[in-house]
N, C-alpha and C positions, 0 to 999 in steps of 0.2 A: 167493540171487541174485539181486540188488535187479535192477530191470527199466534200459533203458536210455531206454524212452521214457518220457514223467511226460505224467499229466494236472493242466491245469485250467478247472475247470466252477462260473462264480462267480453264475452268472445262477438258480441257489435251482431248486428242483425248479414251480416256475411264469415264472420268465422265457422270454424266446424263446432259443431252442436258439444257442448258440456254445460249439462245445468246443476247448479248444488243448491242443495236444500236441505235447512237444518233447521235443530229443535230447538228455540228458544232455551229450554230446560236444563239443559245440557247435556240430551240424551241422545250426543252425536248426529251424525250426519251422511248425506247421502248424494249421487252422482249420478245423476242422466244424462248416459252416455258418453263416453272418453275421448272425446273428438282433443281439440285442442286446449290441454293444459296447464299453459306457460303461463297462462295469467292469475292463476291460483296459487295462492306461496303455501310452502313445506305446510305450515300448521294448519293449514283450511283442508290440507288431503288427509295428514294425520288424524282427521277427526272422522272423516268419509272409514263409517260402517257397512254400507252397503251400494255397490252399482248395479243399476239398469240398465243393459244397453237395449236400444230398438233392434239394431243388426247390427251385421259386424263391417259392415263397409268401410274402408279406410278412414273415411271421415271422421267417421263414429267410434275408433276405438282405438287408432294410432297414440290416443294419451293413457292407452293402457298401458306400456314401456316409461312414461312418465309415473306413475301411479308408484309403478314397480318399485321403480331407481329412490321415491321419498321416502319408501315402507323397509327397504334393509337393512337389517338389522332391529328390526321391528317388533315385537313379542305382542302377535294380533292376528284375529281373525275378519275376512272380509267376506261376505256374501256377493257374488254375482249372479246376474238374473241374464237370463237372452234367450232366444228363442236357438231352434234344433240348429246343431253343429258350435253352438259358444262351448263347449266344454274342448271341442276337438281346436276352435280357433286361440284358446287359451292355452293349451296345452302346446301349441304352434309357436304363440308368443312364451313362454316358458321353456321349447326346449331349441328355442334360437338362444343363450348364451348357454355358457358352459360353469358348472355348481362344483367344481372339482373341490374348491373351496370350503365347501359349507358341510358343518358337520352337525353331530345331534347332538352338542352342547351350546353351540348356536342358538338365538333368540327364534324361538318357532315364528315365521310368517304361513296363515293357513288360506291360502282362497276356497273357498266352497262355492260348488258353479251350478247352476242349475238351470238348465234346459226347458223352455213352456214348451209341449209341445201338444197343441191343439190336435191335431189326430189321432194321437191316442189320448189322450184324456191324464198325461200323470205330465211331473214335476223329473226328468232324468239329470239324477244329482251326481257330481264325483270331488274330492278335491287333491288340491295340491299342496305338500305343505312344505317348507326350504330344510326342515330336517332329514328330512327323506332326498332330498334335490329334486324336488316339484316333479318325483317322479305320476304319476296315475293313480288314483287309490276312488275305488266308486265307494258309492252312500247307497244308501237304500232309495230308491223311487216314494212319489208321494203323488198322491189322487192334485188334479187340478183341473176347473173346468172353466172356462171361457169368464172372461168379466169377475172373476172371484179372487179374491186373496193371496195374495204372493207370499206378502209380509203382514203380522202383528205389530207392533213395536209398544203396545201400549197404549198411547196415549193418540196413536195414530194408525192406519191401513193403507198398505201399499194393492191396488189393484192392478191389475195388466187385460192386455187384449191384440187380440191380432191384427192388421193391415196387410194387406197386398200390396208388396214393388215387387213382384215379380220374385220375393223370396220374404218369407215371413218378416215383416219390420211392428213392435211390437207397442201398443202409446199405454200411457202408464195413467191412476187418479192415485194421488193422493190427499185420502180424507183423515182430518179428524174426529175422535167416537164424539160421541153424545157426552156430556159433562155437565154437572153441577156444582154453584157456590152457596156457599152460607151469608145469608145476610144477620151481621152480627146484634147489626143495633134491634133487631126485629127481636132476638134472643132475651135480651135486656128487659125492652120495653115488658114484652110475655116476661118479665124475672125470671128464665131459665138456664138455670148450669148446662153447658157444654160435657155433651160426654159421649158416650158410645151410639147412643140411639143419632146424632148424627150420622154416621157412618151406617148404620141403619136404614134409618130415614132416605139415606141418598143413594141406596143397594136398592129400596124397592123404589122410588121414582125411575131409576135410569133402565130394572128389570120388570117391572112389574110389582102389583100385588097392593099399592100404596089404597083403596078403595075401601079390601078389607081388612086393612093390618092396622093394628092399634098399639098406637106405641106409648110405650112407659115413660114421663121423665122426670125428673129431681128441679121442682125447683132452688129459688136460692134463698130459701128458708129453708130449706129440709124437705117439702111437705114432697109427696109424689104425685102424681096427675098422669094422667091419658091422655092423649089423642086419637083422634083418626089417622092415618096416614095423607087422605089429601087435603084434610084441612090444616095439620100442620105446615106438610107440603107446600101448602100453597101459602102462608106465612112467613116462612123462613128461608126457603129454596130458593137460588136466583137461575135458573137456565144460562146458561153460556150458548152462544152462538157457535155452531161450526162452522167450520173453514175448509174446503176443497180446490187441492191443485189440481191442473192437467195440464200431462206432457203427450205431441204430437209430432212426428215426423215422418219425412219418406213415406210416402202410401199415395195412390192414385185417384184421382179424384173420381171415383166409382161410386154407383148406388151400395156396393155392399160395405167397403166405410164408410159412407157416411151412415152407414146408421149402425155402425159400428159404436163410431166415434161418438152419435147423437145421444149413445147412449150411458158412453163408459165419462165424458165431459160434462155429461147433464148437470144445470147448476155447479160449479165452478167457480169460485172469487176468481182466479187469476188460469188464463187459458194459453199455455207456450207453444206457440203453433206455426208450424210450417207454412209461408205464404211466398212459395220459390218463385214460381211464375205468375205474369198474367195472361188474367185470362183472353185476352185476343191473344196469346200464343198457346194457348187451350191445344190443336194438336201436337208442340211439344212438351206441354207437361202428361196428356196424354201418353207420347211416345215413351218419354223415358221415366212414368210414372210418377208425382208430381205433385204436389197440390199446387192451385191456383190462392192468388186473396183473394180474392171473391168466393170459390166454395169455401175458404175457409170461413169469412170474414160472413157469409149465408150460414154454414153450418153453424158456430158461435152463436150465433142469435139466434136460431131457434131453436138451442138447448137451455137455453136461457145462462148462458157463460155471463160473467158482469166486467172481465177486464180481459183483454186482448191485448198478449205479446206475440205480434209477428218475428217469427225466425228465420234462421236459413236461407234466404234469397239466397237467387244463381245472380253470382255477380258478372254477368249481363249489366242489370241494374245499378251496380257500383258508382255511375256516376246520376243514376234520375233514381234513388229507391222511396223518394218521396212518392213515383208515380205508385207503387205497389204498395205503401200504407197509405195512401187516400181512397186505393181502389177499397183492402180489406175494413178499411173504417166507412167508408155509403154500404156496403155489407152488410157489416155486424154492426151501425149504427147506435153501438157503444166508447167506453171508455178504451182508446188504445195504449200500453204502454208500450212505449217506447223505449227499448235495452239500449247499451249506451253506445256512441261510433265508438271506431277507432283509426290511430292516427293511420294516415296514408289512405283509408278513406274518404271518399268526397259525399258523406251521407248530409249534410247539413243541418241535423239532429244535436239538442243538446248534450253532450258527455257527460249524462247521468248515471251513476247505475243504479240500476233493474232490480231493486229491491221491492218486496212487498208487505205490508202492513202499515 
């Protein structure tokens, strides 16, 4: 079963992080971090409806200006999620420009920013609208608990949790919701007419009640028939496989971060994970609060991850990235997805676009 969500990560092993995730059904796309956006087309950026920041260090946030420039004159609302102080950071970006030529008749571009605050258990929210010259406007806060859903997009949800990077650094999981298809061949073989009973049966399958439900169905000859819900579901429904993506970058290789990630990324089909340092340089990793390839590979294996995509390697390995990838592969023991090499880096890896599916 193909994944509903697709990914694009064009910045290579050493580029500043920016993961593009889009829905093949055409319901828009998401950015995870705003590092280097120069390799994304304007068309791609204009599809983005939500930005999920891990934190606001420069290498994860400087591309916000590129995103803003692409959207000037566009009527649109963009949701931005990040750790505490994200509202202040976005406000600082917007206050850095002169907006005297913006007016109420301009197409309105609005950023709705939500800070995920684990200490208070709230999503602190604000908005910035171009028709107000991006002045700070308040929005009601919302309740939030660790690892809870921050976005429900209908076909999938996005959950977040917090890592320690000497500042809160968010990690994310994107999960397709349970879904079910219809076996039209089975319906024809049973000589049934499609009708409202299909929606009723799907709802019972997804939300419970099949065993006690009796479903009325019309046959192709016009006669009425009644089936027990569980019996009819077994004959005509096709449960669809759910998929899960995960993204984590910038955090200490600590026991607390390990436990957080084990829960969030469990059974992910594809995990984009920082593998900044070799385990031999664990002291440097601990000093700078970054993950090692061995730590992330072993964690992904224990969490039941199916494919691991190492990203955000330290540039100290620009001439020998294979050592980092090999260490991650040994610890993981599963499939390594190699993100594309970039011109100028001696990666020795095939220049393929990293796309899931």
